[in-house]
Structure formats: structure tokens, C-alpha cells
C-alpha positions as CSV (number, residue, x, y, z in Angstrom):
1,V,-0.1,34.4,-10.9
2,D,-0.4,37.2,-8.2
3,G,-1.6,40.8,-8.6
4,T,-3.2,43.5,-6.5
5,V,-6.2,45.7,-6.8
6,G,-7.8,46.3,-10.2
7,F,-11.1,45.1,-11.7
8,N,-10.6,41.6,-12.9
9,G,-13.2,41.8,-15.6
10,D,-10.9,44.2,-17.5
11,L,-8.0,41.7,-17.8
12,F,-6.6,40.1,-21.0
13,A,-3.6,37.7,-20.5
14,Y,-1.7,35.2,-22.6
15,L,1.3,33.0,-22.1
16,T,3.8,32.2,-25.0
17,K,7.4,31.3,-25.6
18,T,9.5,34.0,-27.5
19,D,10.5,31.4,-30.1
20,N,6.7,31.2,-31.0
21,S,6.4,27.5,-30.2
22,G,3.1,27.8,-28.3
23,F,0.4,30.4,-27.3
24,S,-2.4,30.1,-24.6
25,I,-5.1,32.6,-23.7
26,L,-5.3,32.7,-19.9
27,M,-7.8,35.4,-19.2
28,N,-10.1,37.3,-21.8
29,R,-12.4,39.6,-20.0
30,V,-13.5,37.0,-17.5
31,G,-17.2,37.0,-16.7
32,R,-18.0,39.1,-19.8
33,E,-21.3,37.8,-21.4
34,P,-24.1,39.2,-23.3
35,N,-25.9,40.2,-20.2
36,N,-22.7,41.5,-18.4
37,Q,-20.7,43.8,-20.6
38,F,-18.2,44.7,-17.8
39,G,-17.1,41.2,-16.7
40,S,-16.3,39.8,-13.2
41,A,-16.3,42.1,-10.2
42,G,-13.2,40.4,-8.6
43,S,-10.3,42.5,-7.6
44,G,-6.7,41.2,-7.7
45,L,-5.2,37.7,-8.0
46,K,-3.9,35.5,-5.1
47,N,-2.2,32.3,-6.0
48,L,-4.2,31.8,-9.1
49,V,-3.2,28.8,-11.0
50,F,-4.0,27.7,-14.5
51,D,-4.2,24.0,-15.5
52,D,-6.1,22.5,-18.5
53,E,-7.3,19.7,-16.1
54,A,-8.5,21.9,-13.2
55,A,-11.7,20.5,-11.7
56,D,-13.4,23.9,-11.2
57,G,-13.4,24.4,-14.9
58,D,-13.2,27.4,-17.3
59,I,-12.0,30.6,-15.5
60,H,-14.3,32.7,-17.7
61,F,-17.2,31.5,-15.5
62,Y,-15.4,32.1,-12.2
63,E,-18.1,34.3,-11.0
64,T,-20.8,31.8,-11.8
65,V,-19.0,28.9,-10.1
66,I,-18.1,30.8,-7.0
67,G,-21.1,33.1,-6.8
68,E,-21.2,36.8,-7.4
69,S,-21.9,37.9,-3.9
70,S,-18.9,35.8,-2.7
71,I,-16.3,37.5,-5.0
72,F,-17.1,41.1,-5.2
73,G,-14.0,43.1,-4.5
74,L,-12.0,40.0,-3.6
75,P,-9.1,38.5,-5.4
76,W,-9.4,35.4,-7.5
77,T,-7.7,32.2,-6.2
78,G,-7.6,28.5,-6.8
79,T,-6.9,26.4,-9.8
80,W,-8.7,27.0,-13.1
81,Q,-8.6,26.1,-16.8
82,P,-7.5,28.9,-19.0
83,D,-10.0,31.0,-20.8
84,G,-8.6,29.7,-24.2
85,R,-10.8,32.1,-26.4
86,L,-8.8,33.8,-29.1
87,V,-11.3,36.7,-29.5
88,D,-11.2,40.5,-29.5
89,P,-11.6,41.4,-25.8
90,A,-14.2,44.0,-26.8
91,L,-16.4,41.4,-28.4
92,I,-16.0,38.2,-26.3
93,T,-19.3,36.7,-25.0
94,G,-18.1,33.4,-23.4
95,A,-19.8,31.3,-26.1
96,E,-16.8,31.1,-28.4
97,P,-14.8,27.9,-28.9
98,R,-11.7,27.5,-26.7
99,G,-8.7,26.6,-28.9
100,A,-5.8,28.3,-27.1
101,L,-5.3,26.2,-23.9
102,L,-2.1,25.1,-22.3
103,D,-2.0,22.0,-24.3
104,Q,-0.6,24.2,-27.1
105,F,2.8,23.7,-25.3
106,D,2.6,19.9,-25.1
107,G,5.8,18.3,-26.4
108,I,7.9,21.5,-26.8
109,D,11.2,22.2,-25.2
110,P,10.5,24.1,-21.9
111,N,13.9,25.8,-21.9
112,G,14.2,29.3,-23.1
113,E,12.3,32.7,-22.6
114,W,8.6,32.7,-21.7
115,L,6.5,35.7,-21.9
116,L,3.4,36.5,-19.8
117,F,1.4,39.4,-21.4
118,L,-1.2,41.0,-19.2
119,A,-3.3,44.0,-20.1
120,D,-5.9,46.0,-18.4
121,V,-8.2,47.0,-21.3
122,S,-10.4,49.4,-19.6
123,P,-9.5,52.6,-17.7
124,G,-9.6,52.8,-13.9
125,G,-8.7,50.4,-11.2
126,L,-5.5,49.1,-12.8
127,L,-4.1,45.8,-11.5
128,T,-0.5,45.5,-10.6
129,L,1.2,42.2,-11.4
130,T,3.4,41.2,-8.4
131,D,4.5,37.7,-9.2
132,W,4.3,34.8,-11.6
133,S,5.9,31.5,-12.2
134,L,5.7,28.3,-14.3
135,E,5.6,24.7,-13.4
136,F,6.2,22.0,-15.9
137,E,5.1,18.4,-16.1
138,L,7.9,16.7,-18.1
139,D,7.8,13.6,-20.2
140,A,9.4,10.6,-18.6
141,D,12.2,10.5,-21.1
142,V,13.3,14.2,-20.6
143,S,16.9,14.5,-19.2
144,T,17.2,17.1,-16.6
145,F,20.5,18.8,-15.8
146,S,20.5,21.1,-12.8
147,G,23.2,22.7,-10.8
148,V,25.1,26.0,-10.1
149,A,27.2,28.2,-12.3
150,S,30.2,28.9,-9.9
151,D,33.0,30.9,-11.4
152,G,32.0,33.0,-8.6
153,L,28.2,32.6,-8.6
154,V,27.0,33.7,-12.1
155,A,23.5,35.2,-12.4
156,G,21.8,35.6,-15.7
157,G,24.2,33.3,-17.5
158,T,23.1,31.1,-20.3
159,V,23.6,27.3,-19.8
160,F,23.1,25.3,-22.9
161,F,23.4,21.7,-24.2
162,D,26.3,21.8,-26.8
163,A,25.5,18.8,-29.0
164,N,28.1,19.5,-31.6
165,L,30.9,20.5,-29.1
166,N,31.6,23.7,-31.0
167,G,31.2,25.9,-27.9
168,N,28.4,27.9,-29.5
169,L,24.7,28.0,-28.9
170,D,23.3,26.7,-32.2
171,A,19.7,26.5,-33.4
172,G,17.9,23.6,-31.7
173,E,20.3,23.3,-28.8
174,P,18.2,23.7,-25.5
175,W,19.3,26.5,-23.1
176,V,18.2,28.2,-19.9
177,F,19.2,31.2,-17.9
178,T,20.8,30.9,-14.5
179,D,18.8,32.5,-11.7
180,G,19.9,35.3,-9.3
181,S,21.8,32.6,-7.2
182,G,23.6,31.1,-10.1
183,D,21.3,28.0,-10.2
184,Y,20.0,26.5,-13.3
185,E,17.7,23.6,-14.5
186,L,18.1,22.6,-18.1
187,N,15.7,20.0,-19.6
188,V,16.7,18.2,-22.8
189,L,14.6,15.9,-25.0
190,P,17.1,13.1,-25.9
191,G,15.6,12.4,-29.3
192,P,17.5,14.8,-31.6
193,F,20.8,14.2,-29.7
194,D,20.7,10.5,-28.8
195,Q,23.4,9.0,-30.9
196,N,23.2,5.5,-29.8
197,G,19.4,5.1,-29.5
198,D,19.1,4.3,-25.9
199,N,16.8,7.3,-25.2
200,Q,19.3,8.7,-22.7
201,L,22.1,11.2,-23.1
202,Q,25.6,10.1,-22.4
203,A,28.7,12.2,-21.7
204,S,29.9,11.5,-25.3
205,E,26.8,13.0,-26.8
206,G,27.3,16.6,-25.6
207,V,28.5,18.9,-22.9
208,L,27.1,21.7,-20.8
209,V,28.3,25.2,-21.6
210,L,28.0,28.3,-19.5
211,T,28.3,31.7,-21.2
212,G,27.5,35.3,-20.3
213,G,25.9,36.6,-17.1
214,T,27.2,38.6,-14.1
215,D,29.5,37.4,-11.3
216,I,27.3,38.1,-8.2
217,A,30.3,38.8,-5.9
218,T,32.2,41.4,-8.3
219,G,29.3,42.7,-10.4
220,L,31.6,42.1,-13.5
221,P,30.3,40.3,-16.7
222,L,31.5,36.8,-17.4
223,E,33.5,37.2,-20.6
224,I,34.6,33.6,-21.2
225,S,32.8,30.3,-21.5
226,F,33.0,27.2,-19.2
227,R,32.1,23.6,-19.9
228,A,31.1,20.5,-17.8
229,P,30.4,17.0,-18.7
230,L,26.7,15.8,-18.7
231,G,25.8,14.8,-15.2
232,A,27.8,17.6,-13.5
233,S,26.0,19.9,-11.2
234,V,28.6,22.6,-11.1
235,I,30.3,24.4,-14.0
236,H,33.6,26.3,-13.5
237,P,37.2,26.4,-14.8
238,V,38.1,22.9,-13.5
239,T,35.1,21.2,-14.9
240,T,36.1,22.9,-18.2
241,L,39.4,21.0,-18.0
242,I,37.5,17.7,-17.4
243,A,35.1,18.2,-20.2
244,S,37.8,19.3,-22.6
245,L,39.8,16.1,-21.7
246,L,36.6,14.1,-22.5
247,I,36.2,15.9,-25.9
248,R,39.8,15.2,-26.7
249,D,39.5,11.5,-25.9
250,P,35.9,10.2,-26.2
251,N,37.0,6.8,-25.1
252,L,38.0,8.1,-21.7
253,S,35.5,7.6,-18.8
254,V,34.2,10.6,-16.8
255,T,35.8,9.2,-13.7
256,D,39.2,8.7,-15.3
257,A,39.1,12.2,-16.7
258,E,38.3,13.7,-13.3
259,T,41.0,11.6,-11.7
260,Q,43.6,12.9,-14.2
261,V,42.6,16.6,-13.6
262,E,42.6,16.2,-9.8
263,T,46.0,14.5,-9.9
264,A,47.5,17.2,-12.2
265,L,46.1,20.0,-9.8
266,G,47.5,18.0,-6.7
267,L,44.0,17.7,-5.3
268,E,44.1,13.9,-4.8
269,V,46.7,14.3,-1.9
270,G,45.6,17.8,-0.9
271,L,42.1,17.0,0.3
272,A,41.0,15.3,3.6
273,A,38.3,13.3,1.8
274,R,37.5,12.1,-1.7
275,V,35.7,14.9,-3.5
276,D,33.7,14.6,-6.7
277,M,34.7,17.8,-8.6
278,L,31.7,17.5,-10.9
279,T,29.1,17.7,-8.1
280,F,31.0,19.6,-5.3
281,D,29.3,23.0,-4.6
282,M,32.4,24.7,-3.3
283,Y,30.6,27.8,-2.1
284,A,27.8,26.0,-0.3
285,E,30.4,23.7,1.2
286,A,32.6,26.6,2.3
287,A,29.6,28.1,4.0
288,L,29.1,24.9,6.0
289,G,32.7,24.9,7.1
290,N,34.1,22.2,4.9
291,A,37.8,22.6,4.9
292,D,38.2,20.9,1.4
293,A,36.1,23.6,-0.1
294,V,38.9,26.1,0.3
295,A,41.3,23.8,-1.6
296,I,38.8,23.5,-4.4
297,I,38.1,27.2,-4.5
298,N,41.9,27.9,-4.7
299,A,42.3,25.4,-7.5
300,V,39.4,26.8,-9.6
301,A,40.8,30.3,-9.1
302,K,44.3,29.3,-10.2
303,V,43.0,27.7,-13.4
304,Q,40.9,30.8,-14.0
305,D,43.7,33.3,-13.3
306,T,46.2,31.4,-15.4
307,V,44.1,31.3,-18.6
308,I,42.9,35.0,-18.1
309,Q,46.6,36.2,-17.7
310,V,47.6,34.3,-20.8
311,G,44.6,35.6,-22.7
312,D,45.4,39.2,-21.5
313,F,49.1,39.2,-22.3
314,V,48.9,37.4,-25.7
315,S,45.8,39.4,-26.8
316,G,47.4,42.6,-25.8
317,A,50.6,42.0,-27.4
318,S,49.3,40.5,-30.7
319,G,45.9,42.2,-31.1
320,I,44.2,38.8,-31.4
321,P,40.8,38.7,-29.6
322,R,41.1,37.5,-26.0
323,V,38.5,34.8,-25.9
324,P,40.1,32.4,-28.5
325,V,43.5,32.9,-26.8
326,I,41.9,31.9,-23.6
327,D,40.5,28.7,-25.3
328,L,44.0,27.8,-26.4
329,A,45.3,28.3,-22.9
330,F,42.7,25.9,-21.7
331,Q,43.8,23.4,-24.4
332,Q,47.4,23.9,-23.3
333,L,46.5,22.9,-19.7
334,V,44.7,19.9,-21.1
335,D,47.8,19.0,-23.0
336,D,49.7,19.0,-19.7
337,V,47.1,16.7,-18.1
338,V,47.3,14.3,-21.0
339,A,51.0,14.2,-20.8
340,G,50.8,13.5,-17.0
341,R,52.4,16.9,-16.1
342,S,51.7,18.7,-12.9
343,L,49.6,21.9,-13.2
344,V,51.8,24.0,-11.0
345,L,50.0,27.2,-11.8
346,T,51.6,29.5,-9.2
347,S,55.0,29.4,-11.1
348,Q,56.0,32.3,-13.3
349,S,58.1,30.0,-15.3
350,R,55.1,27.7,-15.8
351,L,53.0,30.7,-17.0
352,R,55.8,31.6,-19.4
353,E,55.8,28.1,-20.8
354,I,52.0,28.2,-21.4
355,I,52.3,31.5,-23.1
356,D,55.2,30.2,-25.2
357,A,53.0,27.2,-26.2
358,V,50.1,29.4,-27.1
359,D,52.3,31.7,-29.1
360,A,53.7,28.7,-31.0
361,T,50.2,27.4,-31.8
362,L,49.1,30.9,-33.1
363,F,52.3,31.1,-35.2
364,N,51.7,27.7,-36.7
365,S,48.0,28.3,-37.5
366,L,48.4,32.0,-38.8
367,S,50.7,33.1,-41.5
368,A,53.9,34.9,-40.5
369,V,52.6,37.9,-42.4
370,S,49.6,38.3,-39.9
371,Y,51.4,37.1,-36.7
372,T,54.8,37.2,-35.3
373,H,56.3,35.6,-32.2
374,L,55.8,37.5,-29.0
375,T,58.7,38.9,-27.0
376,L,58.4,37.9,-23.5
377,P,59.7,40.0,-20.6
378,T,62.5,38.5,-18.6
């Protein structure tokens, strides 16, 4: 935690998760005791760290440990145990029991939204919070999935573990936001999702889904969702094809699914070197001058453009929402991969065939009363 100016003895701060799964009092009028109604005379916070195991002890007695003459007007720093006293700041004395420490978060899912609440409870000399961050110590059996959302780089998107493969973020499914560069780190406790009891998560036990957020390059919102198999470190339209293929055939290996998609896109013969589509960071590699990055970026863009064009046309002509139509377009591309057909996505005739297939699927799944075949332009 970092902050400037202020009178530190006025501060009250707590940390919590917005799902109410934990609560810790970090500071509560530090230094306020029966013989000191104003609290500590420190001013500002500089690399102040809270840790239940901190050797310097309880931050409420920061002034006693450091020495009053040493801290007057200076920022607090170092690693300290949280105050932990769930007491009215106007009444705290330092003698109260400490029940609200960081151990309140032990064993919970670290993914999701965290809230740091900081209040200056006395007028004058207000502190300005300039920075704060969290560092987690994870259990050994936690599965960590990290990477980059790269349909363009997507900031503020939601990456979640889709255990039931329905494409929706359901209660209990871990999730995390992508940062300003599109990066994410999702931590998942295998227990609730471990179907075979090996305390690890396999590709057949769920997929990663990216939804929402903003394309950093265009400033436009991401309106459709993408998937990637567990173990992937990139999420984009081509990883969506691979993940969809694995959902379609759970007996297929990740390597075989990846190979089938690469072959359908012509990437097996179009690249200078073997590329793992599930880990290849195309934008980072392009910045390094990797020529294969251009081929990957083009393939991803072609898949994206195809499903969006299909979605826009069918939705516009039929009134059916765009997103489910785009999902059907993805499934049509998967059908082509399964059938061993080439995904020649630059052909207008091929686009027409995909629209025809989506049109037929909609006609077969909806009554003729609510849906009629589209008339395509020649």
C-alpha cells in the first residue's frame, strides 16, 4: 500500500472480497491508546506490506516499535501484521482482541473482485492513496492458468473456468479480469471440478472462456466470447475452434485437435517452423520480428471476420440475436474441420455455404412460423 501526506493515526482500512468471502482490518486508528487519543504521528505510506506472520508484529503499535521520534511526519514502511481489531475507530484503545486478520481469506478462491476500503476519519491532513496490490500464497494443489486475451489485446475482459461447458459464467466458476495489456492469471482449486480424482484439471474437465472487455487497439467492446483448452496461454478465435473440437469429441487429444485445425487453416504448410497455436503470443512474436506471427494473425483475423460477417448478415436478415448466430457459425467451421474440409475463408462462395448451413440449422431448430429461409444476394 502506498499513500501520500495525511495523518496516519486517522486512518481506518479494511480488505475484503466483493462476494463477502473474507474480511480483514488492516489499520484502525494506529497508535490510538488510552494515553494517546490522536494515534500515530506518521504521515503517508511507502511500500507498506501486511502479512499475518510479519516479524515486527502488530501495526497498531508501529510507533512503539519504531520509536515516536523516529516516525514523526514520516511515511510508514516495512512489513507488519494487520491491526485486526473490529472496533469503532472512535473507541479503539489497542487492548481489544484481534480477530479480523488476513487468515480470514485462507482457503478461498483468490479470483474475482477485491476491495480495499480506506477512510480518513478525522478532518485535516487527508491522505491520498496512490497504489495498492495483492500477493497470494497459493496452496500446492491450485491450478494456475495464465496468458493473454488476444482478439486484439483485450483489457478488462472476464476470463473464467467453464466447468459445465455452457459458455456462461455460473455460480462457483472461478473468474478474473484481464489487465490493461490483456494479461490474466486465473487460479482454480481443482476439488469441485476434478472429475477423475487426480487433483489436477484435465482438458476434458472444462475450458477457459473470454467474454467482455475492450479491444485496446480499436477501443471497441468485445461482443462475442472465445474459448481455449486448459493449458492454453492465449485465447482468440482459432483457440475457440480447437476448444470447440475438443468439446465435440472428448476422446480427441489436445494435440490432435490443434493439428486438425492448423491443417484446415493451411497453417501446417504455411509456417516456417512448427508453432503451438495454444501458446503462441502472436502480437509479442510479431513485435520481435517473427515472420510466422503474421500468418497466425491473418488466420485469426479470417476466422473472426467470417463468423462476424455471418452473424451480422443472418441476424440482420432474420432478427435473431447476433451472438447465438456467431456461435452457430463457429460450429459450422468445426463441422468443416471434423469433415477434413479446408477452411478457405477468403472465398465468397465459402461464406455463402456457411450462411446456408447456419440458415438451415436455424430453420430446423425453429418453427417455420417464427423463422423462414434467408434469401441470399447473388
